[in-house]
MARDO-230553 format. One record per atom (N, C-alpha, C): x, y, z; residue number from 0; atom name. Coordinates in steps of 0.1 Angstrom, whole numbers, plus 5000, padded with zeros to 4 digits. Each point is the difference from the previous one (the first is absolute). Last residue first. Layout:
N
east:north:up:k:a
X:Y:Z:NUM:CA
...
# end
This chain:
148
east:north:up:k:a
4994:5233:4897:147:N
4996:5013:4999:147:CA
5001:5005:5016:147:C
5033:4962:4980:146:N
4989:5004:5007:146:CA
4993:5013:4998:146:C
5034:4959:4970:145:N
4999:5015:5006:145:CA
4981:5006:5008:145:C
5040:4950:4993:144:N
4985:5008:4998:144:CA
5000:5015:5005:144:C
5033:4952:4983:143:N
4999:5015:5006:143:CA
4988:5006:4996:143:C
5004:4947:4998:142:N
5003:5009:4992:142:CA
4996:5015:5009:142:C
4989:4956:5018:141:N
5009:4995:4987:141:CA
5005:5013:4994:141:C
4995:4995:5054:140:N
4993:5005:4986:140:CA
5006:4997:4988:140:C
5005:4972:5042:139:N
5002:5007:4996:139:CA
4991:5008:4987:139:C
5010:4957:5042:138:N
4996:5005:4989:138:CA
5000:5016:4999:138:C
5024:4967:5032:137:N
5006:5008:4988:137:CA
4989:5003:4987:137:C
4984:4981:5042:136:N
5012:5013:5007:136:CA
5007:5004:4986:136:C
4972:4964:4996:135:N
4993:5009:5005:135:CA
5005:5014:4999:135:C
5025:4958:4996:134:N
4988:5004:4986:134:CA
4995:5016:5001:134:C
5023:4975:5037:133:N
5010:5008:4992:133:CA
4990:5003:4987:133:C
4978:4975:5030:132:N
5005:5014:5008:132:CA
5008:5009:4988:132:C
4984:4954:4990:131:N
4993:5010:5003:131:CA
5003:5011:5004:131:C
5035:4970:5003:130:N
4998:5008:4982:130:CA
4987:5005:5004:130:C
5007:4986:5042:129:N
5010:5007:4996:129:CA
4998:5007:4984:129:C
4976:4966:5016:128:N
4996:5006:5011:128:CA
5009:5014:4994:128:C
5009:4959:4987:127:N
4992:5003:4992:127:CA
4992:5016:5005:127:C
5037:4977:5020:126:N
5004:5002:4987:126:CA
4985:5009:4993:126:C
4997:4975:5044:125:N
5005:5016:4999:125:CA
5005:5007:4989:125:C
4960:4966:4997:124:N
5013:4997:5003:124:CA
5005:5019:5003:124:C
4943:4985:5010:123:N
5013:5002:4988:123:CA
5014:4999:5009:123:C
4955:4979:5013:122:N
5009:5009:5005:122:CA
5012:5000:4989:122:C
4949:4994:4983:121:N
5008:4989:5011:121:CA
5010:5011:5000:121:C
4967:5016:4976:120:N
4992:4993:5009:120:CA
5010:4991:5007:120:C
5010:5050:4983:119:N
5003:4987:5001:119:CA
4988:4993:5010:119:C
5010:5052:4973:118:N
4994:4993:5011:118:CA
5003:4983:4998:118:C
5010:5055:4987:117:N
5008:4989:4999:117:CA
4996:4990:5014:117:C
4984:5051:4970:116:N
4998:4990:5012:116:CA
5008:4989:4996:116:C
4998:5059:4987:115:N
5004:4984:5002:115:CA
4995:4991:5008:115:C
4995:5052:4975:114:N
4995:4989:5012:114:CA
5002:4989:4993:114:C
5016:5055:4988:113:N
5001:4982:4999:113:CA
4994:4994:5009:113:C
4996:5057:4982:112:N
5003:4988:5011:112:CA
4999:4985:4995:112:C
5011:5059:4985:111:N
4995:4986:5003:111:CA
5003:4990:5009:111:C
5014:5043:5008:110:N
4991:5004:4993:110:CA
4989:4985:4998:110:C
5043:5003:5027:109:N
4992:5007:5002:109:CA
4985:5009:4993:109:C
5022:4959:4995:108:N
5014:5009:4996:108:CA
4993:5014:5004:108:C
4988:4949:5019:107:N
4995:5010:4997:107:CA
5014:5011:4994:107:C
4978:4946:5020:106:N
5012:5008:4996:106:CA
4992:5012:4995:106:C
4986:4956:5030:105:N
4995:5012:4994:105:CA
5015:5010:4998:105:C
4985:4944:5014:104:N
5010:5009:4997:104:CA
4990:5013:4995:104:C
4992:4951:5028:103:N
4995:5008:4994:103:CA
5010:5015:4999:103:C
5002:4941:5011:102:N
5005:5018:5002:102:CA
4994:5006:4991:102:C
4998:4949:5025:101:N
4997:5009:4987:101:CA
5008:5011:5003:101:C
4995:4945:5019:100:N
5007:5011:4997:100:CA
4993:5010:4987:100:C
4979:4960:5022:99:N
5011:5002:5009:99:CA
5009:5010:4994:99:C
4949:4995:4990:98:N
5010:5004:4996:98:CA
5011:5000:5007:98:C
4960:4983:5017:97:N
4996:5002:4986:97:CA
5012:5002:4990:97:C
5003:5007:5049:96:N
4997:4984:4999:96:CA
5001:4996:4980:96:C
5032:5042:5017:95:N
4982:4994:5004:95:CA
4999:4989:4996:95:C
5036:5045:5003:94:N
5000:4986:4996:94:CA
4988:4996:5008:94:C
5027:5045:4973:93:N
4990:4994:5009:93:CA
5003:4987:5001:93:C
5020:5051:4986:92:N
5003:4988:4998:92:CA
4990:4992:5010:92:C
5010:5051:4980:91:N
4997:4992:5008:91:CA
4997:4987:4995:91:C
5024:5049:4979:90:N
4998:4984:4998:90:CA
4995:4995:5015:90:C
5012:5050:4971:89:N
4997:4993:5010:89:CA
4994:4988:4998:89:C
5033:5036:4970:88:N
4991:4990:5001:88:CA
4996:5000:5016:88:C
5024:5040:4959:87:N
4999:4990:5015:87:CA
4990:4990:5000:87:C
5019:5012:4956:86:N
5003:5012:5009:86:CA
4998:4994:5011:86:C
5008:4973:4964:85:N
4989:5007:4998:85:CA
4998:5009:5001:85:C
5036:4972:5018:84:N
5003:5006:4983:84:CA
4988:5005:4995:84:C
5002:5000:5053:83:N
5002:4988:4990:83:CA
5005:5008:4987:83:C
4997:5008:5058:82:N
5005:5003:4988:82:CA
4999:4989:4987:82:C
4970:4999:5049:81:N
5013:5005:4997:81:CA
5000:5003:4985:81:C
4974:4969:5046:80:N
4999:5010:4987:80:CA
5015:5006:4994:80:C
4965:4960:5032:79:N
5016:5005:4994:79:CA
4997:5010:4990:79:C
4980:4958:5042:78:N
4998:5013:4989:78:CA
5010:5004:4997:78:C
4978:4952:5018:77:N
5015:5007:4995:77:CA
4991:5014:4996:77:C
4976:4963:5012:76:N
5013:4995:5010:76:CA
5011:5010:4992:76:C
4940:4994:5010:75:N
5013:5013:4991:75:CA
5011:4991:5010:75:C
4959:4969:4994:74:N
5006:5009:5009:74:CA
5011:5007:4992:74:C
4959:4984:4969:73:N
5008:4997:5013:73:CA
5005:5005:5008:73:C
4974:5007:4957:72:N
5010:4993:5001:72:CA
5009:4994:5010:72:C
4953:5028:4989:71:N
5002:4988:5007:71:CA
5013:4992:4998:71:C
4983:5038:4978:70:N
4997:4987:4992:70:CA
5002:4990:5009:70:C
5000:5046:5015:69:N
4991:4998:4996:69:CA
4996:4987:4992:69:C
5044:5011:5020:68:N
4989:4998:5007:68:CA
4987:4997:4994:68:C
5037:5010:4972:67:N
5001:4987:5007:67:CA
4989:4996:5012:67:C
5000:5044:4979:66:N
4998:4991:4988:66:CA
5000:4983:5009:66:C
5016:5038:5025:65:N
4983:5001:4996:65:CA
4995:4986:4995:65:C
5049:5011:5003:64:N
4992:4996:5012:64:CA
4989:4993:5004:64:C
5020:5026:4962:63:N
5003:4985:4997:63:CA
4993:4993:5016:63:C
4997:5048:4995:62:N
4992:4993:4988:62:CA
5001:4991:5001:62:C
5029:5016:5033:61:N
4983:5003:5005:61:CA
4993:4992:4985:61:C
5046:5010:4994:60:N
4999:4991:5010:60:CA
4984:4995:5001:60:C
5009:5037:4974:59:N
5002:4986:4993:59:CA
4998:4990:5010:59:C
5002:5042:5018:58:N
4989:4998:4995:58:CA
5000:4987:4989:58:C
5037:5014:5029:57:N
4990:4992:5008:57:CA
4987:4998:4994:57:C
5035:5024:4975:56:N
5003:4983:5003:56:CA
4989:4993:5008:56:C
4986:5043:4976:55:N
5011:4998:5006:55:CA
5002:4984:5004:55:C
4976:5026:4953:54:N
4996:4994:5012:54:CA
5014:4998:5012:54:C
4981:5032:4958:53:N
5015:5000:5005:53:CA
4995:4992:5013:53:C
4966:5013:4963:52:N
5000:4991:5017:52:CA
5012:5003:5006:52:C
4977:5038:4963:51:N
5013:4989:5004:51:CA
5000:4992:5011:51:C
4955:5024:4981:50:N
5014:5003:5010:50:CA
5009:4988:5000:50:C
4972:5009:4956:49:N
5000:5001:5013:49:CA
5008:5003:5010:49:C
4998:4969:4951:48:N
5002:5011:5003:48:CA
4995:5002:5017:48:C
5015:4960:4981:47:N
4995:5006:4987:47:CA
5001:5016:5004:47:C
5030:4951:5014:46:N
4991:5013:5005:46:CA
4999:5006:4987:46:C
5001:4947:5002:45:N
5005:5013:4999:45:CA
4996:5012:5005:45:C
5004:4944:5016:44:N
4987:5010:4997:44:CA
5015:5017:4998:44:C
5004:4939:4997:43:N
5003:5012:5000:43:CA
4994:5013:4997:43:C
5012:4942:5019:42:N
4991:5013:4992:42:CA
5007:5015:5000:42:C
5013:4940:5010:41:N
5002:5014:4999:41:CA
4992:5007:4989:41:C
5010:4950:5029:40:N
4990:5006:4992:40:CA
5004:5016:5002:40:C
5022:4946:5010:39:N
4998:5014:5001:39:CA
4992:5008:4989:39:C
5001:4949:5029:38:N
4996:5007:4989:38:CA
5003:5018:5001:38:C
5023:4950:5018:37:N
4992:5011:5001:37:CA
4997:5007:4989:37:C
5009:4949:4994:36:N
5002:5013:5002:36:CA
4994:5010:5003:36:C
5005:4943:5000:35:N
4989:5012:5001:35:CA
5005:5011:5003:35:C
5029:4972:4982:34:N
4990:4993:4996:34:CA
4988:5007:5006:34:C
5047:5019:4981:33:N
4993:4996:5013:33:CA
4986:4995:4995:33:C
5028:5022:4971:32:N
5008:4990:5002:32:CA
4994:4993:5013:32:C
4984:5039:4975:31:N
4994:4988:4995:31:CA
5010:4989:5009:31:C
4985:5048:5016:30:N
5011:4992:4998:30:CA
5000:4988:4995:30:C
4965:5042:4992:29:N
5002:4994:5009:29:CA
5014:4990:5000:29:C
4965:5045:4990:28:N
5009:4996:4995:28:CA
5006:4989:5010:28:C
4959:5036:4978:27:N
5003:4988:5008:27:CA
5016:4994:4999:27:C
4959:5048:4985:26:N
5016:4991:4996:26:CA
5005:4992:5013:26:C
4947:5007:5008:25:N
5009:5011:4997:25:CA
5014:4990:4997:25:C
4952:4981:4985:24:N
5006:5008:5015:24:CA
5013:5007:4996:24:C
4971:4974:4966:23:N
4994:5011:5006:23:CA
5005:5004:5012:23:C
5021:4963:4979:22:N
4999:5012:4991:22:CA
4992:5012:5003:22:C
5029:4957:5016:21:N
4989:5009:5011:21:CA
4994:5013:4991:21:C
5034:4970:4984:20:N
4990:4989:5007:20:CA
4993:5005:5009:20:C
5028:5025:4973:19:N
4991:4994:4991:19:CA
4994:4990:5013:19:C
5037:5021:5015:18:N
4987:5010:4999:18:CA
4988:4994:4992:18:C
5047:4989:5017:17:N
4989:4993:5001:17:CA
4986:5005:4998:17:C
5057:5008:4996:16:N
4986:5006:4997:16:CA
4992:4992:4996:16:C
5048:4985:5026:15:N
4992:5001:4992:15:CA
4987:5007:4998:15:C
5051:4982:5024:14:N
4986:5009:5002:14:CA
4994:5000:4985:14:C
5044:4982:5006:13:N
4988:4989:5003:13:CA
4987:5005:5001:13:C
5044:5032:5005:12:N
4999:4987:4995:12:CA
4988:4994:5004:12:C
4992:5052:5010:11:N
5008:4986:4999:11:CA
5001:4989:4993:11:C
4979:5050:4986:10:N
4997:4986:5008:10:CA
5016:4991:5002:10:C
4984:5055:4992:9:N
5009:4991:4998:9:CA
4999:4985:5011:9:C
4971:5049:4979:8:N
5000:4991:5008:8:CA
5010:4988:4997:8:C
4983:5051:4986:7:N
5010:4989:4998:7:CA
5002:4995:5010:7:C
4956:5030:4979:6:N
5011:4996:5012:6:CA
5011:4990:4996:6:C
4961:5014:4972:5:N
5009:5015:5006:5:CA
5010:4997:5011:5:C
4970:4968:4986:4:N
5008:5001:4985:4:CA
5012:5011:5005:4:C
4960:4975:5023:3:N
5010:5009:5006:3:CA
5009:5000:4990:3:C
4963:4978:4988:2:N
4994:5012:5005:2:CA
5010:5006:5013:2:C
5012:4966:4968:1:N
4996:5014:4989:1:CA
4999:5010:5015:1:C
5010:4948:5004:0:N
5003:5011:5009:0:CA
4997:5013:4995:0:C
# end
């Protein structure tokens, strides 16, 4: 999880960092108590310079919708946006033949972005979905940052 060291990510009981199983991929988290757990992956893009992006809620939803559609995750079952510990979020949930449940998240503090996917090869329990949602919505900066 070194790539996310500047973020505070709190994992519920039974969730583990499984990134070592996918060393070339993004940081990966699963609930080890399930036989076929959903896979939660989280990436971060830091603002370096240029025009501050300051995305709207609809921008974040559109980013998530485009990723899910491009990857053929299936039909959209829910779109949502709101406030989270990192700033604001947009999430789109999908259901399809390949993945019965998947959701694509984009979070932003106005400058930086977090991209997260929760993809399930089997229909997840309500608790597993709720846990993944809580993990994502409570991500925050690990330390105070000063921006120029």
